[in-house]
BALO-909659 format. One record per residue: residue in three letters; x, y, z of N, C-alpha, C in turn. Coordinates in Angstrom, 2 decimals. Example, Ala and Ser with C-alpha at 12.3 -4.5 7.8 and 13.67 -1.06 7.14 Angstrom:
// BALO-909659
<r "ALA", <13.19, -5.69, 7.80>, <12.30, -4.50, 7.80>, <13.20, -3.30, 7.80>>
<r "SER", <12.85, -2.25, 7.08>, <13.67, -1.06, 7.14>, <12.90, 0.03, 7.87>>
This chain:
// BALO-909659
<r "UNK", <-21.81, 2.34, -31.83>, <-20.84, 2.19, -30.77>, <-19.96, 3.43, -30.67>>
<r "UNK", <-19.59, 4.02, -31.77>, <-18.75, 5.17, -31.71>, <-19.41, 6.32, -30.94>>
<r "UNK", <-20.74, 6.49, -31.11>, <-21.44, 7.55, -30.41>, <-21.44, 7.28, -28.91>>
<r "UNK", <-21.65, 6.03, -28.50>, <-21.63, 5.68, -27.09>, <-20.26, 5.97, -26.47>>
<r "UNK", <-19.21, 5.61, -27.18>, <-17.87, 5.89, -26.68>, <-17.59, 7.38, -26.64>>
<r "UNK", <-18.08, 8.11, -27.61>, <-17.92, 9.58, -27.63>, <-18.63, 10.20, -26.45>>
<r "UNK", <-19.86, 9.73, -26.16>, <-20.62, 10.24, -25.01>, <-19.86, 9.98, -23.71>>
<r "UNK", <-19.32, 8.83, -23.58>, <-18.53, 8.49, -22.38>, <-17.31, 9.39, -22.27>>
<r "UNK", <-16.60, 9.56, -23.35>, <-15.40, 10.38, -23.34>, <-15.70, 11.80, -22.94>>
<r "UNK", <-16.77, 12.37, -23.50>, <-17.16, 13.74, -23.19>, <-17.57, 13.91, -21.73>>
<r "UNK", <-18.37, 12.99, -21.24>, <-18.84, 13.06, -19.86>, <-17.69, 12.89, -18.88>>
<r "UNK", <-16.79, 11.96, -19.17>, <-15.65, 11.73, -18.27>, <-14.70, 12.92, -18.29>>
<r "UNK", <-14.48, 13.52, -19.45>, <-13.61, 14.67, -19.57>, <-14.19, 15.83, -18.74>>
<r "UNK", <-15.49, 16.06, -18.90>, <-16.15, 17.13, -18.16>, <-16.06, 16.88, -16.65>>
<r "UNK", <-16.26, 15.68, -16.20>, <-16.16, 15.35, -14.79>, <-14.73, 15.58, -14.29>>
<r "UNK", <-13.75, 15.17, -15.09>, <-12.34, 15.39, -14.66>, <-12.01, 16.87, -14.59>>
<r "UNK", <-12.48, 17.65, -15.52>, <-12.21, 19.09, -15.51>, <-12.87, 19.73, -14.27>>
<r "UNK", <-14.08, 19.34, -13.96>, <-14.75, 19.86, -12.78>, <-14.02, 19.46, -11.50>>
<r "UNK", <-13.50, 18.22, -11.47>, <-12.76, 17.78, -10.30>, <-11.51, 18.61, -10.10>>
<r "UNK", <-10.82, 18.94, -11.19>, <-9.64, 19.80, -11.11>, <-10.00, 21.19, -10.61>>
<r "UNK", <-11.11, 21.73, -11.11>, <-11.58, 23.02, -10.66>, <-11.89, 23.00, -9.15>>
<r "UNK", <-12.52, 21.93, -8.71>, <-12.85, 21.82, -7.30>, <-11.64, 21.68, -6.40>>
<r "UNK", <-10.51, 21.23, -6.97>, <-9.27, 21.18, -6.18>, <-8.87, 22.58, -5.72>>
<r "UNK", <-9.13, 23.57, -6.55>, <-8.72, 24.93, -6.22>, <-9.88, 25.81, -5.76>>
<r "UNK", <-11.10, 25.33, -5.89>, <-12.29, 26.06, -5.48>, <-13.24, 25.13, -4.71>>
<r "UNK", <-12.81, 24.61, -3.56>, <-13.61, 23.57, -2.89>, <-14.94, 24.06, -2.35>>
<r "UNK", <-15.14, 25.35, -2.25>, <-16.39, 25.86, -1.69>, <-17.46, 26.15, -2.74>>
<r "UNK", <-17.19, 25.89, -3.99>, <-18.14, 26.21, -5.07>, <-19.22, 25.11, -5.16>>
<r "UNK", <-20.35, 25.39, -4.56>, <-21.44, 24.39, -4.53>, <-21.97, 24.07, -5.91>>
<r "UNK", <-22.05, 25.09, -6.76>, <-22.57, 24.85, -8.11>, <-21.64, 23.91, -8.90>>
<r "UNK", <-20.34, 24.10, -8.72>, <-19.36, 23.21, -9.39>, <-19.46, 21.80, -8.83>>
<r "UNK", <-19.65, 21.67, -7.53>, <-19.80, 20.36, -6.92>, <-21.02, 19.65, -7.45>>
<r "UNK", <-22.13, 20.39, -7.54>, <-23.36, 19.80, -8.08>, <-23.15, 19.37, -9.54>>
<r "UNK", <-22.48, 20.22, -10.30>, <-22.20, 19.88, -11.70>, <-21.29, 18.66, -11.81>>
<r "UNK", <-20.30, 18.58, -10.91>, <-19.40, 17.40, -10.91>, <-20.18, 16.12, -10.63>>
<r "UNK", <-21.03, 16.16, -9.64>, <-21.83, 14.98, -9.31>, <-22.70, 14.55, -10.47>>
<r "UNK", <-23.32, 15.50, -11.14>, <-24.15, 15.22, -12.30>, <-23.31, 14.63, -13.44>>
<r "UNK", <-22.14, 15.20, -13.67>, <-21.25, 14.73, -14.74>, <-20.76, 13.33, -14.42>>
<r "UNK", <-20.43, 13.06, -13.18>, <-19.96, 11.74, -12.80>, <-21.06, 10.69, -13.01>>
<r "UNK", <-22.30, 11.05, -12.67>, <-23.43, 10.15, -12.91>, <-23.62, 9.91, -14.42>>
<r "UNK", <-23.50, 10.99, -15.18>, <-23.66, 10.88, -16.63>, <-22.56, 9.99, -17.22>>
<r "UNK", <-21.35, 10.12, -16.73>, <-20.24, 9.28, -17.19>, <-20.47, 7.81, -16.86>>
<r "UNK", <-20.99, 7.55, -15.65>, <-21.27, 6.18, -15.26>, <-22.39, 5.57, -16.13>>
<r "UNK", <-23.40, 6.36, -16.43>, <-24.48, 5.90, -17.31>, <-23.98, 5.66, -18.72>>
<r "UNK", <-23.12, 6.56, -19.21>, <-22.58, 6.40, -20.56>, <-21.72, 5.16, -20.65>>
<r "UNK", <-20.98, 4.86, -19.58>, <-20.16, 3.67, -19.57>, <-21.01, 2.41, -19.65>>
<r "UNK", <-22.14, 2.40, -18.94>, <-23.01, 1.27, -18.97>, <-23.74, 1.11, -20.31>>
<r "UNK", <-23.81, 2.20, -21.07>, <-24.50, 2.15, -22.34>, <-23.64, 1.54, -23.45>>
<r "UNK", <-22.37, 1.35, -23.17>, <-21.51, 0.74, -24.17>, <-21.97, -0.69, -24.43>>
<r "UNK", <-21.87, -1.17, -25.65>, <-22.38, -2.50, -25.96>, <-21.55, -3.63, -25.40>>
<r "UNK", <-20.40, -3.35, -24.85>, <-19.54, -4.38, -24.26>, <-18.71, -3.75, -23.15>>
<r "UNK", <-18.22, -4.60, -22.29>, <-17.40, -4.12, -21.18>, <-15.99, -3.90, -21.69>>
<r "UNK", <-15.48, -2.72, -21.44>, <-14.10, -2.40, -21.81>, <-13.32, -2.19, -20.51>>
<r "UNK", <-12.56, -3.20, -20.15>, <-11.84, -3.14, -18.86>, <-10.85, -2.00, -18.82>>
<r "UNK", <-10.25, -1.61, -19.93>, <-9.27, -0.55, -19.93>, <-9.88, 0.78, -19.49>>
<r "UNK", <-11.19, 0.94, -19.59>, <-11.83, 2.15, -19.14>, <-11.78, 2.30, -17.63>>
<r "UNK", <-11.53, 1.21, -16.95>, <-11.45, 1.25, -15.48>, <-10.03, 1.57, -14.99>>
<r "UNK", <-9.11, 1.83, -15.88>, <-7.73, 2.11, -15.47>, <-7.74, 3.33, -14.56>>
<r "UNK", <-7.05, 3.21, -13.48>, <-6.94, 4.32, -12.55>, <-8.07, 4.39, -11.55>>
<r "UNK", <-9.05, 3.51, -11.64>, <-10.19, 3.54, -10.73>, <-9.91, 2.77, -9.45>>
<r "UNK", <-8.91, 1.95, -9.47>, <-8.55, 1.18, -8.27>, <-7.04, 0.89, -8.31>>
<r "UNK", <-6.59, 0.10, -7.37>, <-5.15, -0.20, -7.30>, <-4.75, -1.44, -8.05>>
<r "UNK", <-5.67, -1.99, -8.84>, <-5.37, -3.19, -9.59>, <-4.85, -2.83, -10.99>>
<r "UNK", <-3.92, -3.62, -11.46>, <-3.35, -3.38, -12.77>, <-3.67, -4.50, -13.76>>
<r "UNK", <-4.62, -5.35, -13.44>, <-4.94, -6.48, -14.32>, <-5.67, -6.04, -15.58>>
<r "UNK", <-6.10, -4.81, -15.65>, <-6.76, -4.34, -16.88>, <-5.83, -4.40, -18.06>>
<r "UNK", <-4.54, -4.40, -17.83>, <-3.60, -4.46, -18.95>, <-3.55, -5.86, -19.57>>
<r "UNK", <-4.13, -6.83, -18.87>, <-4.12, -8.22, -19.37>, <-5.38, -8.56, -20.14>>
<r "UNK", <-6.33, -7.66, -20.19>, <-7.58, -7.91, -20.88>, <-7.57, -7.28, -22.25>>
<r "UNK", <-8.48, -7.68, -23.15>, <-8.49, -7.15, -24.51>, <-8.75, -5.65, -24.56>>
<r "UNK", <-8.11, -4.98, -25.48>, <-8.38, -3.58, -25.74>, <-9.61, -3.49, -26.62>>
<r "UNK", <-10.29, -2.36, -26.70>, <-11.53, -2.27, -27.47>, <-11.38, -2.73, -28.91>>
<r "UNK", <-10.26, -2.41, -29.55>, <-10.08, -2.78, -30.95>, <-9.73, -4.26, -31.13>>
<r "UNK", <-9.46, -4.95, -30.03>, <-9.18, -6.38, -30.10>, <-10.44, -7.24, -29.93>>
<r "UNK", <-11.54, -6.62, -29.55>, <-12.78, -7.35, -29.36>, <-13.51, -7.51, -30.70>>
<r "UNK", <-14.18, -8.62, -30.83>, <-14.99, -8.84, -32.02>, <-16.37, -8.25, -31.77>>
<r "UNK", <-16.90, -7.61, -32.79>, <-18.22, -7.02, -32.62>, <-19.31, -7.95, -33.13>>
């Protein structure tokens, strides 16, 4: 499980960094392609986790109910 979470963290970090780069370099096609690939990799890594972690969806929509669900360390394995 730790490796799956590490993969997700790395892929999401890389996608976020590329998104920030694209904010200042919107015409960089190679960066856009890399961002799309990183975003796909992050989505795949998230699905590879052995359980759904609602807190990982924080900031993905306008809902705040993720704070009412269990945190990863509160779940039984």
